[in-house]
C-alpha positions as CSV (number, residue, x, y, z in Angstrom):
1,M,-3.1,-37.1,17.3
2,Y,-5.4,-36.0,14.5
3,R,-6.8,-37.6,11.4
4,G,-4.3,-37.3,8.5
5,Y,-1.4,-37.1,10.9
6,G,0.4,-40.1,9.3
7,Q,0.3,-38.7,5.8
8,M,1.4,-35.3,7.0
9,K,4.4,-36.8,9.0
10,E,6.5,-37.0,5.8
11,L,5.6,-33.5,4.7
12,A,6.4,-32.2,8.2
13,S,9.7,-33.9,8.2
14,R,10.7,-32.3,4.9
15,L,9.6,-28.8,6.0
16,A,11.2,-29.2,9.5
17,M,14.4,-30.3,7.8
18,Q,14.2,-27.3,5.5
19,H,14.1,-25.0,8.5
20,L,17.2,-26.7,10.0
21,I,19.1,-26.9,6.8
22,N,18.6,-23.2,6.0
23,A,19.6,-22.2,9.5
24,Y,22.6,-24.5,9.5
25,S,24.0,-23.5,6.1
26,Q,23.4,-19.8,6.9
27,E,25.1,-19.9,10.3
28,T,28.1,-22.1,9.4
29,G,28.7,-20.9,5.8
30,K,29.7,-24.4,5.0
31,G,27.3,-25.2,2.2
32,V,28.3,-25.4,-1.5
33,L,25.7,-24.9,-4.2
34,L,26.1,-26.8,-7.5
35,E,24.0,-25.9,-10.5
36,K,23.0,-28.6,-13.0
37,Y,26.0,-27.9,-15.2
38,Q,28.5,-28.1,-12.3
39,Q,27.4,-31.6,-11.1
40,N,29.1,-34.9,-11.9
41,S,27.0,-37.8,-13.2
42,L,26.3,-39.3,-9.8
43,Q,25.2,-35.9,-8.4
44,L,23.1,-35.3,-11.5
45,A,21.4,-38.6,-11.2
46,F,20.5,-37.8,-7.6
47,S,19.4,-34.2,-8.1
48,Q,17.4,-34.9,-11.2
49,G,18.7,-31.6,-12.6
50,L,17.9,-29.5,-9.6
51,T,20.4,-27.3,-7.8
52,L,22.3,-29.3,-5.3
53,L,23.3,-28.1,-1.8
54,I,26.2,-30.0,-0.4
55,L,27.1,-29.9,3.3
56,P,30.3,-31.6,4.7
57,L,29.9,-34.2,7.4
58,E,33.5,-34.2,8.6
59,A,32.8,-36.2,11.7
60,I,32.0,-39.3,9.5
61,Q,34.0,-38.1,6.5
62,S,30.9,-37.9,4.3
63,Q,28.7,-35.3,2.6
64,L,25.0,-34.4,2.8
65,F,23.3,-34.0,-0.5
66,I,20.2,-31.8,-0.6
67,P,18.3,-31.2,-3.9
68,L,16.7,-27.7,-4.0
69,S,13.5,-26.9,-5.7
70,Y,14.4,-23.2,-5.2
71,A,17.9,-21.8,-4.5
72,S,17.9,-18.4,-2.7
73,L,20.4,-15.6,-2.8
74,V,19.4,-14.8,0.8
75,G,19.7,-18.3,2.1
76,R,16.0,-19.3,2.3
77,H,16.1,-22.4,0.1
78,R,13.3,-24.8,-0.6
79,I,14.3,-28.4,-0.4
80,A,12.8,-30.9,-2.8
81,Q,13.1,-34.0,-0.6
82,L,14.8,-35.2,2.5
83,P,18.7,-35.1,2.2
84,S,20.8,-38.2,1.7
85,V,24.3,-39.0,2.8
86,F,27.0,-39.5,0.2
87,D,29.6,-41.9,1.6
88,Q,32.4,-43.8,-0.1
89,G,31.0,-43.3,-3.6
90,K,27.4,-44.3,-2.6
91,I,24.3,-42.4,-1.8
92,Q,22.6,-43.7,1.4
93,S,19.3,-42.8,2.9
94,F,19.3,-41.9,6.6
95,S,16.3,-41.2,8.8
96,A,15.4,-37.5,9.4
97,I,16.5,-37.8,13.0
98,S,19.8,-39.3,12.1
99,I,20.5,-36.4,9.7
100,V,19.6,-33.9,12.4
101,S,22.0,-35.7,14.8
102,L,24.8,-35.7,12.3
103,L,24.5,-32.0,11.5
104,L,24.3,-31.0,15.2
105,E,27.3,-33.3,15.9
106,E,29.3,-31.2,13.4
107,L,28.6,-28.1,15.4
108,V,29.5,-29.9,18.7
109,Q,32.8,-31.0,17.2
110,D,33.5,-27.5,15.9
111,S,32.9,-25.9,19.3
112,N,35.6,-25.2,21.9
113,Q,32.9,-25.7,24.6
114,L,31.5,-28.9,25.9
115,L,28.1,-29.1,24.3
116,D,25.2,-31.6,24.4
117,S,23.0,-31.6,21.3
118,S,20.3,-33.9,22.8
119,S,18.1,-31.0,24.0
120,L,18.0,-29.5,20.5
121,I,17.4,-32.8,18.9
122,E,14.4,-33.3,21.2
123,K,13.1,-29.8,20.4
124,W,13.5,-30.5,16.6
125,I,11.4,-33.7,17.0
126,Q,8.8,-31.9,19.1
127,S,8.6,-29.1,16.6
128,R,8.3,-31.6,13.7
129,D,5.6,-33.6,15.4
130,A,3.7,-30.4,16.3
131,L,3.9,-29.3,12.7
132,A,2.6,-32.6,11.5
133,N,-0.5,-32.2,13.8
134,F,-1.0,-28.6,12.5
135,L,-0.8,-29.7,8.9
136,A,-3.3,-32.5,9.5
137,F,-5.7,-30.2,11.3
138,R,-5.5,-27.5,8.6
139,Q,-5.1,-29.7,5.5
140,S,-8.4,-28.6,4.0
141,E,-7.4,-25.0,4.4
142,F,-4.0,-25.0,2.8
143,D,-5.2,-22.7,0.0
144,H,-6.9,-20.4,2.5
145,L,-3.5,-19.9,4.3
146,I,-2.2,-17.9,1.3
147,Q,-5.4,-16.3,0.1
148,A,-5.0,-12.6,-0.8
149,D,-7.6,-11.1,1.5
150,Q,-7.1,-11.9,5.2
151,D,-8.0,-10.0,8.4
152,F,-5.7,-9.5,11.3
153,I,-6.7,-12.6,13.2
154,E,-6.8,-14.8,10.1
155,T,-3.2,-13.9,9.2
156,E,-2.1,-14.4,12.8
157,Q,-3.5,-17.9,12.8
158,A,-2.2,-18.8,9.3
159,L,1.4,-19.1,10.3
160,I,1.5,-22.9,10.3
161,L,5.2,-23.4,9.2
162,G,6.8,-20.8,11.5
163,H,10.2,-19.1,11.4
164,S,11.9,-20.2,8.1
165,M,15.4,-19.9,9.6
166,H,14.8,-21.5,13.0
167,P,15.7,-25.2,13.8
168,A,12.6,-25.8,15.9
169,P,10.0,-23.0,15.3
170,K,7.1,-25.0,16.7
171,S,8.6,-26.3,19.9
172,R,6.6,-25.4,23.1
173,T,7.9,-27.0,26.2
174,G,5.1,-27.0,28.8
175,F,2.1,-27.6,26.6
176,V,0.4,-31.0,26.9
177,H,-2.6,-32.7,25.2
178,E,-5.6,-30.3,25.1
179,D,-3.3,-27.2,25.7
180,W,-2.2,-27.4,22.1
181,F,-5.7,-27.4,20.7
182,K,-7.0,-24.6,23.0
183,F,-4.0,-22.3,23.1
184,S,-2.2,-22.6,19.7
185,P,-3.0,-20.2,16.9
186,E,-2.3,-23.1,14.4
187,F,-5.3,-24.9,15.8
188,K,-7.4,-21.7,15.5
189,G,-7.7,-21.9,19.3
190,K,-9.9,-19.7,21.4
191,T,-9.9,-19.0,25.1
192,A,-11.1,-16.6,27.7
193,L,-8.7,-15.1,30.1
194,H,-8.6,-16.5,33.7
195,Y,-9.2,-13.9,36.4
196,W,-8.2,-13.6,40.0
197,V,-9.9,-11.1,42.3
198,V,-7.0,-9.8,44.4
199,S,-6.8,-7.4,47.4
200,D,-5.5,-4.0,46.3
201,E,-2.4,-4.3,48.5
202,F,-1.2,-7.2,46.4
203,I,-1.6,-5.5,43.0
204,A,1.0,-3.5,41.1
205,E,-0.1,-1.6,38.0
206,N,0.7,1.3,35.9
207,S,-0.7,3.0,32.8
208,A,0.0,5.8,30.4
209,L,-3.8,6.1,30.0
210,D,-6.0,8.6,31.8
211,L,-7.6,6.0,34.1
212,P,-6.0,3.1,36.0
213,I,-6.2,0.0,33.8
214,S,-7.8,-2.0,36.7
215,A,-10.7,0.4,36.8
216,Q,-11.2,0.2,33.0
217,L,-11.0,-3.6,33.1
218,K,-13.7,-3.8,35.8
219,T,-16.0,-1.5,33.8
220,E,-15.6,-3.4,30.5
221,I,-15.9,-6.9,32.0
222,K,-19.2,-6.2,33.8
223,W,-21.0,-6.5,30.5
224,Y,-20.1,-10.2,30.4
225,L,-20.9,-11.2,34.0
226,N,-24.0,-12.6,35.6
227,E,-25.7,-11.1,38.7
228,A,-23.8,-13.3,41.2
229,E,-20.5,-12.4,39.7
230,I,-21.3,-8.7,39.7
231,E,-22.4,-8.9,43.3
232,L,-19.1,-10.6,44.2
233,L,-17.1,-7.7,42.7
234,E,-19.3,-5.2,44.5
235,T,-18.8,-7.1,47.8
236,Y,-15.0,-6.9,47.3
237,S,-15.1,-3.4,45.8
238,T,-11.5,-2.5,46.8
239,F,-10.2,-5.7,45.2
240,K,-8.9,-5.7,41.6
241,L,-9.3,-8.1,38.7
242,L,-6.0,-9.6,37.6
243,P,-6.1,-11.3,34.1
244,L,-4.0,-14.4,33.5
245,H,-3.5,-16.8,30.7
246,P,-5.5,-19.9,31.6
247,W,-2.5,-22.2,31.3
248,Q,-0.6,-19.8,33.6
249,A,-3.4,-19.7,36.2
250,R,-3.3,-23.5,36.4
251,Y,0.5,-23.4,36.7
252,L,0.6,-20.8,39.4
253,Q,-1.9,-22.6,41.6
254,T,1.0,-24.8,42.7
255,K,2.9,-21.9,44.3
256,D,3.0,-21.6,48.0
257,W,2.0,-17.9,47.9
258,Y,-1.2,-18.8,46.0
259,S,-2.5,-21.0,48.7
260,Q,-1.5,-18.5,51.4
261,L,-3.3,-15.6,49.7
262,K,-6.4,-17.7,49.2
263,S,-6.5,-18.9,52.8
264,K,-6.3,-15.3,54.0
265,N,-9.1,-14.3,51.6
266,K,-6.8,-12.0,49.8
267,L,-7.2,-13.8,46.4
268,I,-10.4,-15.2,45.0
269,D,-10.3,-17.5,41.9
270,F,-12.8,-15.9,39.6
271,G,-12.3,-18.4,36.7
272,E,-12.5,-17.8,32.9
273,K,-14.6,-14.9,31.9
274,A,-15.6,-12.4,29.2
275,W,-14.1,-12.3,25.7
276,Q,-13.3,-15.3,23.6
277,L,-9.7,-14.5,22.5
278,S,-7.6,-15.9,19.7
279,P,-3.9,-16.8,20.2
280,T,-1.7,-14.8,17.8
281,T,1.6,-15.7,16.3
282,S,3.4,-15.2,19.6
283,V,1.0,-17.7,21.2
284,R,0.7,-15.9,24.5
285,T,-0.7,-12.6,23.0
286,L,-4.5,-13.0,22.7
287,A,-6.8,-10.9,20.5
288,S,-10.4,-10.4,19.5
289,F,-12.2,-7.8,17.4
290,E,-14.8,-7.5,20.2
291,A,-12.3,-6.9,23.1
292,P,-11.1,-3.3,23.9
293,W,-7.5,-4.5,24.1
294,M,-5.2,-7.3,23.2
295,F,-3.7,-9.1,26.2
296,K,-0.1,-10.2,26.6
297,P,0.1,-12.3,29.8
298,S,3.1,-14.1,31.0
299,L,3.3,-17.7,30.0
300,S,5.9,-20.0,31.6
301,V,6.2,-22.1,28.5
302,M,9.4,-22.2,26.4
303,I,8.5,-21.1,22.9
304,T,11.4,-21.2,20.4
305,N,14.2,-19.6,22.3
306,S,12.7,-18.3,25.6
307,I,10.4,-18.9,28.5
308,R,7.7,-16.2,27.8
309,V,7.5,-14.4,31.1
310,N,7.1,-10.6,31.0
311,L,9.6,-8.4,32.8
312,A,9.1,-5.1,34.5
313,K,11.5,-3.3,32.2
314,E,9.4,-4.4,29.2
315,C,6.3,-2.9,30.9
316,H,8.0,0.4,31.3
317,R,9.1,0.5,27.7
318,G,5.5,0.1,26.6
319,E,4.3,2.9,28.9
320,M,7.1,5.2,27.7
321,T,6.5,4.6,24.0
322,H,2.8,5.5,24.5
323,R,3.7,8.6,26.4
324,L,6.2,9.6,23.7
325,G,3.6,9.3,21.0
326,N,1.4,11.8,22.8
327,R,4.1,14.4,23.4
328,Q,5.1,17.1,20.9
329,V,8.2,15.1,19.8
330,G,5.9,12.1,19.1
331,K,3.4,14.2,17.2
332,D,6.3,15.6,15.1
333,I,7.5,12.0,14.3
334,L,4.0,11.0,13.2
335,N,3.6,14.0,11.0
336,N,6.9,13.2,9.2
337,C,6.2,9.5,9.0
338,P,2.5,9.1,8.3
339,T,2.9,5.5,7.0
340,L,4.5,4.3,10.3
341,K,2.2,3.3,13.1
342,A,2.8,1.7,16.5
343,V,0.6,-0.8,18.3
344,N,1.2,0.4,21.8
345,D,1.4,-1.4,25.1
346,P,0.2,1.4,27.4
347,A,-0.7,-0.5,30.6
348,W,0.1,-3.5,32.7
349,M,-0.9,-5.3,35.9
350,A,0.7,-7.9,38.1
351,L,0.7,-9.5,41.5
352,K,3.1,-8.1,44.1
353,I,4.3,-9.8,47.2
354,D,6.4,-8.0,49.8
355,D,6.6,-5.1,47.3
356,N,8.2,-7.4,44.7
357,I,6.4,-7.8,41.4
358,V,5.8,-11.5,40.5
359,N,6.9,-11.5,36.9
360,E,5.0,-14.7,36.2
361,T,1.7,-12.8,36.8
362,I,2.4,-9.7,34.6
363,C,-0.2,-9.0,32.0
364,I,0.4,-6.3,29.4
365,F,-2.5,-4.5,27.9
366,R,-2.0,-3.8,24.2
367,E,-4.0,-1.5,21.9
368,Q,-6.4,-3.2,19.5
369,P,-6.6,-0.8,16.6
370,F,-7.7,-3.3,13.9
371,S,-11.2,-4.1,12.5
372,K,-12.3,-7.2,10.7
373,N,-12.5,-5.4,7.4
374,Q,-8.9,-4.2,7.5
375,Q,-6.3,-6.2,5.6
376,V,-3.5,-6.4,8.1
377,T,-0.9,-9.1,8.0
378,C,2.3,-9.9,9.9
379,I,5.2,-10.2,7.5
380,A,6.0,-13.8,8.6
381,S,2.6,-15.0,7.5
382,L,2.8,-12.9,4.3
383,C,6.0,-14.6,3.4
384,Q,5.0,-18.2,4.2
385,D,5.0,-20.9,1.5
386,H,2.0,-22.9,0.6
387,P,2.6,-26.3,2.4
388,T,2.4,-28.4,-0.7
389,Q,2.6,-26.1,-3.7
390,N,5.2,-23.7,-5.1
391,L,3.1,-20.8,-4.2
392,N,2.8,-18.1,-1.5
393,R,0.5,-15.2,-0.8
394,F,2.4,-12.9,-3.1
395,N,1.2,-15.0,-6.1
396,L,-2.4,-14.3,-5.1
397,L,-1.8,-10.6,-4.2
398,F,-0.1,-10.0,-7.6
399,Q,-3.0,-11.7,-9.4
400,Q,-5.4,-9.4,-7.6
401,I,-3.4,-6.4,-8.7
402,S,-3.3,-7.7,-12.2
403,Q,-7.1,-7.8,-12.4
404,I,-7.2,-4.1,-11.4
405,K,-4.3,-3.2,-13.7
406,P,-4.3,-5.7,-16.5
407,Q,-1.9,-3.6,-18.6
408,Q,0.9,-4.2,-16.2
409,T,3.2,-7.3,-16.5
410,F,3.6,-9.4,-13.4
411,E,7.3,-8.4,-13.3
412,N,6.3,-4.7,-13.1
413,I,3.6,-5.5,-10.5
414,A,6.2,-7.3,-8.3
415,L,8.7,-4.5,-8.8
416,N,6.3,-1.7,-8.0
417,W,4.9,-3.6,-5.0
418,F,8.4,-3.9,-3.5
419,K,9.3,-0.2,-4.3
420,Q,6.0,0.9,-2.6
421,F,6.9,-1.3,0.4
422,L,10.3,0.4,0.7
423,D,8.6,3.8,0.4
424,I,6.3,3.2,3.4
425,S,8.9,1.4,5.5
426,L,12.5,1.9,4.8
427,K,12.5,5.7,4.3
428,P,10.6,6.5,7.4
429,L,12.5,4.0,9.5
430,M,15.8,5.5,8.4
431,Y,14.4,9.0,9.2
432,L,13.5,7.9,12.8
433,Y,16.9,6.1,13.1
434,H,19.0,9.1,12.2
435,Q,16.9,12.0,13.3
436,Y,15.6,10.7,16.6
437,G,17.7,7.7,17.4
438,M,14.8,5.3,17.4
439,A,15.1,1.7,16.1
440,F,12.8,-1.3,16.4
441,E,13.1,-5.1,16.8
442,S,11.4,-5.2,13.4
443,H,11.6,-8.9,12.5
444,Q,8.9,-10.6,10.5
445,Q,6.6,-11.3,13.5
446,N,6.7,-7.8,14.9
447,V,6.1,-6.0,11.6
448,L,2.5,-5.8,10.4
449,L,1.6,-4.6,7.0
450,E,-1.7,-3.0,6.2
451,L,-2.7,-3.5,2.6
452,D,-5.1,-1.6,0.4
453,Q,-6.2,-3.3,-2.8
454,A,-3.3,-5.7,-2.3
455,L,-0.7,-2.8,-2.1
456,P,1.3,-1.7,0.9
457,K,-0.4,1.2,2.7
458,N,0.9,1.4,6.3
459,L,3.5,-0.3,8.5
460,W,2.5,-1.2,12.0
461,L,5.2,-2.0,14.6
462,R,4.3,-4.0,17.7
463,D,6.1,-5.2,20.8
464,N,7.2,-1.9,22.3
465,Q,9.5,-4.1,24.4
466,G,11.8,-4.3,21.4
467,F,12.1,-0.6,20.8
468,Y,15.7,0.7,21.0
469,Y,16.9,4.3,21.5
470,I,20.5,5.1,20.3
471,E,22.4,7.0,22.9
472,E,24.3,9.0,20.2
473,Y,21.2,10.1,18.4
474,A,18.3,10.0,20.8
475,T,19.3,13.1,22.8
476,E,16.0,15.0,22.4
477,I,13.9,12.0,23.3
478,L,16.1,11.0,26.3
479,R,15.9,14.6,27.6
480,H,12.1,14.3,27.8
481,F,12.1,10.6,28.9
482,P,15.2,9.8,31.0
483,E,13.2,6.8,32.3
484,L,13.9,5.0,29.0
485,N,17.4,4.5,30.3
486,D,16.8,4.4,34.0
487,K,13.7,2.1,34.2
488,A,13.1,0.7,30.7
489,H,16.8,-0.1,29.9
490,A,16.0,0.6,26.3
491,V,19.1,2.7,25.4
492,G,22.0,1.2,23.5
493,S,25.1,2.3,21.7
494,K,25.1,3.0,18.0
495,E,27.3,0.0,17.4
496,F,25.0,-2.3,19.2
497,V,21.8,-1.0,17.6
498,D,23.4,-1.0,14.1
499,E,24.0,-4.8,14.6
500,R,20.5,-5.6,15.8
501,F,18.6,-3.4,13.3
502,S,20.7,-4.7,10.4
503,Y,19.6,-8.2,11.3
504,Y,16.0,-7.5,12.3
505,F,14.8,-5.3,9.5
506,F,17.2,-6.2,6.7
507,G,18.5,-9.7,7.3
508,N,15.1,-11.0,8.6
509,T,12.2,-8.9,7.3
510,L,13.4,-7.4,4.0
511,F,15.4,-10.5,2.9
512,G,12.3,-12.6,3.8
513,I,10.1,-10.4,1.5
514,I,12.7,-10.5,-1.3
515,N,12.8,-14.3,-1.0
516,A,9.0,-14.7,-1.0
517,I,8.6,-12.4,-4.0
518,G,11.5,-14.1,-5.8
519,V,9.9,-17.5,-5.3
520,T,6.9,-16.4,-7.4
521,E,9.4,-16.2,-10.3
522,Y,7.8,-13.1,-11.6
523,I,11.0,-11.3,-10.7
524,T,14.4,-12.4,-9.4
525,E,15.8,-11.9,-5.9
526,Q,18.8,-10.2,-7.6
527,Q,16.6,-7.6,-9.2
528,L,15.0,-6.8,-5.8
529,L,18.4,-6.6,-4.1
530,E,19.5,-4.1,-6.7
531,V,16.4,-2.0,-6.0
532,L,17.2,-2.1,-2.3
533,K,20.9,-1.2,-2.9
534,N,19.8,1.9,-5.0
535,Q,17.5,3.0,-2.3
536,L,20.2,2.7,0.3
537,L,22.6,4.7,-1.9
538,K,20.0,7.5,-2.1
539,L,19.6,7.4,1.7
540,L,23.3,7.6,2.2
541,E,23.3,10.9,0.3
542,I,20.8,12.1,3.0
543,Y,22.7,10.6,5.9
544,P,26.3,10.5,4.7
545,E,27.7,9.8,8.1
546,S,25.5,6.8,8.8
547,S,27.4,3.8,10.0
548,L,24.3,1.7,9.6
549,I,23.9,2.4,5.8
550,Q,27.7,2.3,5.2
551,G,27.8,-1.1,6.9
552,L,24.9,-2.4,4.8
553,L,26.5,-1.3,1.6
554,Y,30.3,-1.5,2.1
555,E,30.8,-4.4,4.5
556,S,31.3,-7.8,2.9
557,T,29.4,-9.4,5.7
558,L,26.3,-8.7,7.7
559,P,25.5,-9.6,11.3
560,Y,22.9,-12.3,11.5
561,K,21.2,-13.9,14.5
562,G,22.1,-17.5,14.8
563,N,18.9,-19.1,16.0
564,L,20.4,-22.6,15.6
565,L,23.6,-21.7,17.6
566,T,21.5,-19.8,20.2
567,R,19.4,-22.9,20.8
568,L,22.4,-25.3,20.8
569,Y,24.2,-23.1,23.4
570,E,20.8,-22.9,25.4
571,L,20.8,-19.1,25.7
572,D,17.6,-17.4,26.9
573,E,16.8,-14.2,25.0
574,L,14.7,-12.7,27.7
575,T,16.6,-13.1,30.9
576,A,20.3,-13.0,29.9
577,P,22.2,-9.8,29.7
578,V,21.5,-8.2,26.3
579,E,25.0,-8.9,25.0
580,Q,24.6,-12.6,25.9
581,Q,21.0,-13.2,24.8
582,S,21.8,-14.7,21.5
583,I,24.7,-15.6,19.2
584,Y,25.3,-13.4,16.2
585,V,27.3,-14.6,13.2
586,Q,28.7,-12.8,10.1
587,L,27.1,-13.8,6.8
588,A,28.1,-12.9,3.2
589,N,26.3,-9.6,2.5
590,P,24.1,-9.8,-0.7
591,L,24.0,-6.0,-0.6
592,F,27.7,-5.5,-0.7
593,I,29.1,-3.1,-3.3
594,T,32.5,-1.7,-3.8
595,E,33.4,2.0,-4.0
596,K,34.3,1.3,-7.7
597,E,30.8,0.1,-8.4
598,V,29.4,3.3,-6.9
599,A,31.7,5.4,-9.1
600,Y,30.5,3.7,-12.2
601,A,26.8,3.7,-11.2
């Protein structure tokens, strides 16, 4: 527990409650918003003139009153204080944990399955308490979290609050005590990787690069070793270095096969070596401006919805994506989409026993294309609120632009910024989708935005493991790379990919940006939604048969990933069959237009 934890506990409770309330109201559709003029005298006295969100608590025949400091068209509300229960004409204050329990009990009662909410309550508490510690540790840096200029690692470690629509975004089952400080981006942790020196017969690896990744790693790491360590590698010249997350190395030492390999002198524990790496937003992916790669090792810790262990199919997807980029079809794509860039995962290593890859030991090698002087930010960090003020990073970016272009109003700056973002992202993504059948798990964490003088310049997509290929459109790519289906299991039907892409890029990323810009109050969410609608209508003229664009414009609801329901039903997004990895719900579509509206446009 850190200095200032006590005073941050109340703030953390409100912010953690905000995450839960937003997820709950989105996924259930039960909330009612009352503006000031719609409220009765009791409601008005409670809300103090703010918009009031009311959620029914049918299990106890009551209501939950939540005053909002900002009401969002896309569901990302800011709550002004902890909710209160309205029961039998009186407003009663309940503890935060009691309110969480009441809301989850509503979901349990509504379900036709036998559910137990205790696990999720525990995760909410864990996430809230972790958040309180993060806030206490970074309290002096709150303003820094939203400053305009940030390098890649700064922005990766600035995401203190986490996923705005997840009930427990900071839950990490498996971390204890010093683990949090060393391995969490929120604590600005740094760690070296832990290495095993392993006999060649027990190593599996593959790479889309010219040289085996094991050979490259051995060459690069020697610069950081002393004479005795270099001598050991030379003595065991046929052995290979296997990098592991230090937490994972400690965890795997309890396995029977570990002691067996050590006793047979097939595995030597080499310890923590070389580059000091910073945990990024995903926690397990580690980066440094000095290292030749980022590293994505397996980590048997449950973070948000899944235990973060790499799988062989994910490794193959990374390889294939890199190979695709270097073939003529990939070069054609890059020429037509110069503002879209991929952070590739071209190589991997793992331990194998009896010719079976041990997933818990897989380490994926990711390109590190960024320098310290580049302004590269993940969208999740870009959209994050200041913990205590009604500000976010867009306020600072737009102020920076205003200094360069003082003749522009802040409304025009915000409008032009959003239009430029759509130019570098939406248009090329739609081109790839319809011309090549490529789509991406482009949620806020996986999308990186490169800025130039505070304006959108390039869109970087990471996590090749979440790249999809649409079987109806991707015929040319699949002809060149049948392994995408056979080994990488990355091919899906148009119906399936439409659903996922609608959520990831539109429901998650674009709506998140629209909300974050709207919160500045320089421009409204409605204005930005209109801009997006108009862009989609223009794209529909180019792709008139597009079921994706038609669904976004002409369906009254949109598919939305229910993070709250996914956690309540205890689904694992990595190991379950793709159709059962998460729960999708239908939400009111803020982009919905009628054919009549189009006719009069």
